[in-house]
C-alpha positions, 0 to 999 in steps of 0.5 A, a space after each residue: 602414248 598420247 594422253 587421253 583427251 577429256 571432253 570439257 565444255 568450254 566456259 565463258 568466264 567473261 559473260 555478264 562482266 561489266 567494265 567498272 569504269 563505264 559508270 558509277 551505278 554499278 553495285 557489287 555487295 548491295 546498295 549502300 543507303 546514305 541517310 541524310 538528316 536535315 537541320 530540322 531533324 537534328 534540332 529535334 534530336 538535340 532537344 531530347 539530349 543534354 544541353 551543355 552550355 559553354 560560358 561566354 568569355 567576358 574579357 579575353 586573356 591578352 598580353 600573357 607572357 609564356 615562360 621560357 622553361 615550359 611551365 604554366 604562365 602566371 596571370 597577374 591581377 584580377 583577370 577573369 578567363 571563363 565565366 564570371 567571378 563574383 568575388 575572388 577575394 573570398 572563399 566559401 567553406 561548408 562545415 556541416 550545415 553552415 557555410 562560412 566565407 573566409 577572406 583570402 586577401 588580394 593574394 591568391 597564392 595561398 598554399 592549400 595545406 595552410 588553407 585546410 590546416 587553418 580550417 581544421 584548427 578553426 573547426 576544432 577550436 569551435 568544438 572545444 569552445 562549444 563543449 565548454 560553454 554549452 556543457 550539460 551537467 547530468 544529475 543521476 537520481 532526479 526525476 523531473 526538472 519541473 519546479 516542485 510545489 512545497 508539500 503540506 504536512 501536519 506535525 504532531 503539535 498541530 492537532 490530534 495524534 494517534 499513538 502506536 508502539 513499535 519496537 522500543 519506541 512509542 510514536 505519535 502519528 498525526 490523525 490525518 495520516 494512516 499508519 501501520 507497524 512492520 519490522 519493529 518500525 512504523 509506516 506512515 502514509 499520506 492521505 493522498 498516497 503521494 509519499 510513505 515514511 518508514 521509521 525504525 529504531 536500532 541499537 547504536 551510536 550516531 557518532 559511529 554512524 557519522 564516521 562510517 560514510 565510506 563503509 556505508 556507501 560501499 555496502 549499499 553498492 554491493 547490495 545494488 543501491 546506487 548512491 547519488 549523494 551522501 552527506 551530513 546535515 542538520 534538521 531542526 536540532 538534530 544531526 543527520 546522515 542523509 543518503 540519496 539512493 536509487 534501487 531499481 529506478 526507485 529513488 529513496 531518501 535515507 536518513 539516520 539520526 540519534 534517538 538517544 538511549 543508545 539507539 539511532 533512528 533509521 528513516 526511509 522516504 519514497 514518493 510517487 513522483 520519484 523525488 527526494 522530498 525534504 518536506 516529508 523528511 521534516 515531518 519524519 524528524 518531528 515524529 522521531 523527536 516526539 517518540 518516547 523510549 520504552 524500557 520494557 517490551 510486552 511479552 506478546 510482542 516477542 511472539 512471532 506471527 505464523 502467517 499461513 494465509 497464502 498457504 491455506 487459500 492455495 489449499 482451498 483452491 486445490 480442493 475446489 478444483 478436485 471436487 469439480 473434476 469428480 
C-alpha cells in the first residue's frame, strides 16, 4: 500500500536572503558602534588621572660587558642610569626623628648584613651612653626641688617662755608659739601654722636605740611607714638617730636623743610643705635640752579623762529629731 501523502505547504527558505559578499553594509546582530575619541578628549581624560613622570636619562649606559655565565652585569664607576644621584658616597639612615648620614666610601659593595649590623650597634651604644650621662636619680620623700628659705625660729633663750609639764618632764616653750599636751608629751605649733613639733620622753637608753637601726627600720615598714633615710648625726652637743619617713604621703622627720635620767626623747616634726625641716629640729633640740626631769608626778595626772563629749552631742541630736517628729 502506498503511504498517504500529506498536504504540506512549500516554504521558500531562500526568501529575503542576501549575499554577504555583495557589500559591507549588511548587519546581522545589530550595528556595532565604534566610538572614536579625538586627541582633545583623550587629553581631558588624562588630566583627571594620575600622571607618572618617567625620569629622563641623564647619561646613557654604554660599554657594558655581559657576563658569559648569565649573571647580571656589573657597572664600574659612578655611572648614573635613571634619574639623578646626589651623592653616591653617602647613605641616609633615619633613627626615630633624626636622620644620620653615613659615609660609605668609594666602594658600593658593602653587604647589607654588615651595614645594618653597624647601625644597630651604633644605636645601642647611643642608648647606653645617653642613659649613663643623662641618668636621673629619683629621691623618695622630697616634695619640691625649689630652693627652701631658712625657717626663722625663736629659741628658749631668746625671750619669755611658758612652762608646761607633760609626763616626767617640764618643758619651756617660747612665748610666740602655741602648745598643748597629748599622750604624756607636748605639742608645739608655729605662729603661722607651717609646722608642728611633738616631744615625748620615754624610759630607755640612747645606746640601745642607736644600735637598733635595723630593727627600727623593719618595725616601721611593718606599720606602713616608708623609711627614706635612717642615720645617726649630732645636733649641738647631743647625738641623734634621725629617720626620714613617709606615712600616707605625709613626710615625717623622726628623731631620738638622750634625755638623761634613763629616758630618751622621741621627736616628730611635720610641715605643711611636706618637707624635712631641720631648722625646726634645731628648735626641738633646744626645747628638749632645756627640759627638766621631775621625780614625782602629781596624782591628778594619773586620773584618766573620760571624754563623753561626742556621745552626749549625738544623744542630744537624736532627742531633737524625736521631738520634731512628734
